[in-house]
C-alpha positions in Angstrom: -11.7 65.7 165.2 -10.7 68.7 167.0 -7.9 69.6 164.5 -9.9 68.7 161.4 -12.8 71.3 162.7 -10.2 74.0 163.4 -8.7 73.5 159.9 -12.1 73.8 158.6 -12.6 77.2 160.4 -9.0 78.7 159.2 -9.7 77.1 155.6 -13.2 79.0 155.5 -11.5 82.3 157.2 -8.8 82.4 154.6 -11.5 81.4 151.5 -13.5 84.4 152.5 -10.7 86.8 152.6 -8.9 85.7 149.6 -12.3 86.2 147.9 -12.7 89.7 149.5 -9.3 90.6 148.2 -9.5 89.2 144.9 -12.7 91.1 144.6 -10.8 94.4 145.5 -8.0 94.3 143.4 -10.3 93.2 140.3 -12.7 95.9 141.1 -9.8 98.5 141.6 -7.9 97.2 138.0 -11.1 97.3 136.2 -12.2 101.0 137.7 -8.7 101.8 136.7 -9.4 100.5 132.9 -12.6 102.7 132.9 -15.1 99.4 133.0 -18.5 100.1 134.2 -19.5 99.4 137.6 -22.1 97.3 136.2 -20.3 95.2 134.1 -17.6 94.9 137.2 -20.6 93.9 139.3 -21.8 91.1 137.1 -18.2 89.7 136.0 -15.8 90.6 138.8 -18.0 90.0 141.8 -19.8 86.9 140.7 -16.5 85.5 139.9 -14.9 86.5 143.3 -18.2 85.3 145.0 -17.9 82.0 143.5 -14.3 81.6 143.7 -14.3 79.5 146.8 -16.8 77.0 145.2 -14.4 76.8 141.9 -11.3 76.4 144.5 -12.7 73.5 146.6 -14.2 71.8 143.4 -11.0 71.8 141.7 -8.8 70.8 144.6 -11.8 68.1 145.4 -11.4 66.9 141.8 -7.6 66.4 141.7 -7.3 64.6 145.3 -9.9 62.0 144.3 -13.0 63.4 146.2 -15.9 63.9 143.0 -18.9 63.5 145.8 -17.7 66.6 147.4 -17.1 68.7 144.2 -20.6 68.1 143.0 -22.0 68.5 146.5 -20.4 71.4 147.3 -21.9 73.5 144.0 -25.4 71.9 144.6 -25.5 72.5 148.4 -24.0 76.3 147.8 -27.0 76.7 145.6 -29.5 75.7 147.9 -28.0 77.7 150.7 -28.1 80.6 148.8 -32.0 80.5 147.4 -33.3 78.9 150.7 -31.0 80.4 153.2 -29.5 83.6 152.2 -32.2 85.3 150.2 -34.6 84.1 152.8 -32.7 86.0 155.5 -32.5 89.0 153.0 -36.4 88.8 152.3 -36.6 89.0 156.0 -34.7 91.9 156.8 -36.5 93.9 153.7 -38.8 92.7 150.7 -37.0 92.6 147.9 -38.2 93.9 144.6 -36.9 92.2 141.5 -36.4 93.6 138.0 -38.5 92.2 135.2 -35.3 91.0 133.2 -34.1 88.7 136.5 -37.4 87.3 136.5 -37.7 86.8 132.8 -34.5 86.1 131.9 -31.6 85.3 134.9 -33.9 82.9 137.4 -35.3 81.0 134.4 -31.4 80.6 133.5 -30.7 79.5 136.6 -33.5 76.7 136.9 -32.5 75.5 133.1 -28.8 75.3 134.6 -29.6 72.9 137.9 -32.3 70.9 135.3 -29.5 70.3 133.1 -27.2 69.1 136.1 -30.1 66.6 137.3 -30.3 65.1 133.7 -26.1 64.7 133.1 -26.2 63.2 136.5 -28.6 60.6 135.4 -26.5 58.5 133.1 -27.8 55.5 134.0 -31.7 56.8 133.9 -31.6 58.3 130.5 -28.6 56.3 128.7 -28.9 52.6 130.1 -25.4 53.0 131.1 -23.6 51.1 134.3 -22.2 54.6 135.7 -23.2 58.5 136.2 -20.1 61.1 135.1 -20.4 64.7 134.6 -18.1 63.8 131.6 -15.7 66.8 129.6 -18.2 67.0 127.0 -20.9 67.9 129.7 -18.3 70.4 131.0 -17.7 72.0 127.5 -21.4 72.1 126.8 -21.8 74.2 130.4 -19.2 76.0 129.7 -20.5 77.4 126.2 -24.0 78.3 128.1 -21.5 80.1 130.1 -20.1 82.1 127.2 -23.7 83.0 126.3 -24.8 84.2 129.7 -21.9 86.2 129.6 -23.0 87.6 126.1 -26.1 88.6 127.2 -24.7 90.2 130.4 -22.4 92.8 128.4 -25.3 93.5 126.2 -27.4 94.4 129.2 -24.7 96.6 130.3 -24.0 98.4 127.1 -27.9 99.1 126.5 -27.8 100.2 130.1 -24.9 102.6 129.6 -26.4 104.0 126.3 -29.4 105.1 128.0 -28.1 107.2 130.4 -27.8 109.7 127.9 -28.5 112.6 130.2 -25.2 114.3 131.5 -26.7 114.8 135.1 -27.7 111.1 134.9 -24.0 110.4 133.5 -22.4 112.5 136.2 -24.6 110.9 138.9 -23.9 107.5 137.8 -19.9 107.9 137.8 -19.9 109.6 140.9 -21.9 106.6 142.1 -19.3 104.2 141.0 -16.3 106.1 142.3 -18.1 105.9 146.0 -18.5 102.0 145.5 -15.3 101.3 144.4 -12.0 101.9 146.2 -9.2 102.5 143.7 -5.3 101.3 144.4 -2.6 101.9 142.5 -1.7 99.6 139.7 0.6 97.2 141.4 -1.4 97.3 144.7 -4.6 95.9 142.8 -2.5 93.3 141.0 -1.0 92.4 144.5 -4.2 92.0 146.0 -5.6 89.6 143.0 -2.6 87.4 143.4 -2.9 87.5 147.3 -6.6 86.7 146.7 -5.8 83.3 144.6 -3.3 82.5 146.7 -5.4 82.5 149.7 -8.3 80.7 147.5 -5.9 78.2 147.0 -4.3 77.4 150.2 -7.9 78.0 151.7 -9.7 75.3 149.5 -7.0 72.8 150.1 -6.9 73.1 153.9 -11.1 72.9 153.7 -11.2 69.8 151.5 -8.7 68.1 153.3 -10.4 68.7 156.8 -13.6 68.0 155.1 -12.6 65.0 153.8 -11.0 64.0 157.1 -14.0 64.5 159.3 -16.1 62.3 156.8 -13.5 59.7 157.0 -13.2 59.6 160.8 -17.0 59.9 161.6 -17.9 57.2 158.9 -20.1 60.3 157.1 -19.9 60.5 153.2 -18.4 63.2 151.5 -21.7 64.3 149.8 -23.2 64.9 153.3 -20.2 67.0 154.7 -20.2 68.8 150.7 -23.8 70.0 151.0 -23.7 71.2 154.6 -20.7 72.3 156.1 -18.6 73.0 152.9 -21.4 74.6 151.1 -22.5 76.7 153.8 -18.9 78.1 154.0 -18.3 78.9 150.5 -21.3 80.6 150.2 -20.1 83.1 152.9 -18.9 85.8 150.1 -22.7 85.6 148.7 -23.9 85.7 152.3 -22.2 89.0 153.0 -22.8 90.8 150.1 -26.5 89.9 149.5 -27.3 90.6 153.4 -25.3 94.3 153.3 -27.4 94.9 150.1 -30.5 94.2 151.7 -29.5 96.1 154.6 -28.9 98.9 152.4 -32.3 98.4 150.6 -30.1 97.3 146.9 -32.7 94.4 146.3 -31.4 94.4 142.3 -27.8 93.6 144.2 -29.1 91.2 146.7 -31.3 88.7 144.5 -29.2 89.3 141.2 -25.6 88.7 143.7 -27.5 85.1 144.2 -29.2 84.3 141.0 -25.9 85.3 139.4 -23.9 83.1 141.6 -26.1 80.0 141.2 -25.8 80.7 137.2 -21.8 81.0 137.7 -21.7 77.9 140.0 -23.6 75.5 137.6 -22.3 77.1 134.3 -18.4 77.8 135.1 -17.9 75.8 138.3 -19.0 72.7 137.4 -18.2 73.1 133.8 -14.3 74.1 134.8 -14.2 71.1 137.0 -15.5 68.3 134.8 -13.4 69.5 132.2 -10.2 69.2 134.0 -11.2 65.8 135.3 -14.7 63.9 134.5 -16.6 63.9 137.9 -18.6 60.6 138.8 -21.7 61.3 140.5 -23.3 59.2 143.5 -27.0 58.4 143.1 -27.5 59.9 146.6 -27.0 63.3 145.1 -30.3 63.0 143.0 -32.4 64.3 146.4 -30.2 67.4 146.6 -30.6 68.3 142.8 -34.3 67.9 143.5 -34.2 70.2 146.4 -31.9 72.8 144.5 -34.5 72.5 141.3 -37.6 72.9 143.6 -35.8 76.0 145.8 -35.3 77.9 142.1 -38.6 77.3 140.8 -40.5 78.5 144.2 -38.1 81.9 143.7 -39.8 82.1 140.4 -43.5 81.5 141.5 -42.8 83.6 144.3 -42.5 86.4 141.9 -45.8 86.0 141.0 -47.6 85.7 144.5 -48.6 88.5 146.7 -46.9 91.7 145.2 -46.0 91.2 141.9 -41.7 90.8 141.0 -41.5 91.1 145.1 -40.1 88.2 147.7 -42.4 89.0 150.8 -41.2 88.6 154.3 -43.2 85.6 154.4 -41.8 84.0 151.8 -38.4 84.4 153.1 -39.5 82.9 156.3 -41.0 79.9 154.2 -37.7 79.7 152.6 -35.9 79.7 155.7 -37.8 77.1 157.0 -37.8 75.0 154.3 -33.7 75.0 154.4 -33.7 74.2 157.9 -35.9 71.1 157.4 -33.6 70.0 154.7 -30.3 70.2 156.7 -32.3 68.1 159.3 -33.4 65.8 156.5 -29.7 65.4 155.5 -27.9 65.2 158.5 -30.5 62.2 159.5 -29.8 60.5 156.0 -26.1 60.8 156.9 
């Protein structure tokens, strides 16, 4: 058991370092290609912070642990909203853009509701099994394409609004200060190193998590929504907390909402296209919690300060996550 625990710690460290290396290299390469910082943030950073979930899911599916794959995504989305956004809102109340309230949060809600429907073939189709099929995965990836089309359209619109020369100069200066640029070869090297780290860390983490579940008589779903979900959400935690400390609310909340959308549409979509994922009915509770958390985030945009996540709401989110964690541990 001690060996498994040490393996999980090392796996998480390698995952986080791999994700950071990937983001640094990709951001530097994108900056060299003169892609805007906004597009980099909404694409490269979202991919980088969700890369651990993607890696763990693919490894889990290939190694025959589908419960761990689905539980990881659902658990990560719950951690992202209830724990990470809760902590960020406690640090500083988060003011949210109108587009995030009316477009991105509802899209994240739609994604988890779709998973709830796709994960209940027995209920809706009357068949004796429940599986996230390849056709489900293709549908999720199609929605991801639509989301990316929206993101690039928004980025183009924002850049066109910066017509004032002084604003454009300041924007370019700000972009340069946020993105550390390396040479072309160094950027590619960081990307490759990051991908290698994600693969190695993912395999180590999944093997250890399955080992613990087997040795302790725990379900893969429990390990997935707790240890693995928290571990793979560390990049989101680091990014959002730093953004909250710097009072960059758009980055803090945008990173979380974008990551949740990415997890559902791209991570689960890609994994189920590679290999159909049988889903345990025990995960229905966790899916309902994820739907509730996302719906509460939307509702909280209209309570207290409009389009703002207040400190008391952040405290409520964290307490709700503690209660959820206590329940799933007691459930086993």
